[in-house]
C-alpha positions, 0 to 999 in steps of 0.5 A: 272050888264048889259048896251048897247049901240046902234048906230044909223047911221042917215046922217053921226050922231051917236045916244048912248042910255044907256040902261038896261032890263026895259020897257023902253028897246024897245022902246031905240031899235026901231031905231038902225040897231045895238048894242054894250053889253058891259058886265063883264065877270061873270055869272049872267052879262052874263045871262042877255047879252044872254038874251039882243042879244036873244031880240036883235035879235028877233026885228031885230036886227043881229049885235051885238058885245060886248066889255068884261068890267073891266077884271082882267088879274091876275084873268083869268091867276088863273082860277078864272075869263072867257077870254074875249076869253071864254064870247065871246066863251058863247056868239057867238057874235064878240068880239070888244073890251077888257076893263082892271079893272081900277082904273082910272077909278072910278077918271077920273068919279069923276072928271068929265075928260073922261077917255081917255083923261088922260096923260099919256093913262091909261089901259081901256082908251085906249082899248075903244079908240080901240074899238070905233075905230073898230066901226068905222071902221068896223074893227073885233077884231084882238087882245086879251089881252096878258094874254088870248093870252099865256093861253092854250086852256082849253078842256070840255065846259063850265060847265067845268068852274065851277069844278075846 
């Protein structure tokens, strides 16, 4: 599943649209000057994300950032899931944030309570809050999950991921 949040700054007000790749896509991106592409680190979602990024660029939207959602550090460590850095490298887009898999997301959604208001804060809520601040402050992604910093760089290209 892939979603894209489009942001348009108009008289100090942000407008957000949630869209998929369908007939309304062109209409939804028409006023956008920048985009935040939210994807999961699985191959099918990354193919869609790459396609959407290409469509956005063709429409003149050059400021595109990514948020990698539902990352499971244990699977990344075991090389059973692509890391956020792998996703960034594959898509060639700046990384805005990494949101870990969090069961509290389902609870929060079912209760109708925003995840970022949970006390104590959840890992996913904190990650979303940090990504929001990076977007608002126009700050580059400088911190990634600790698990990814410890992971040694693999040799080989993208397809070496499938040979394990």
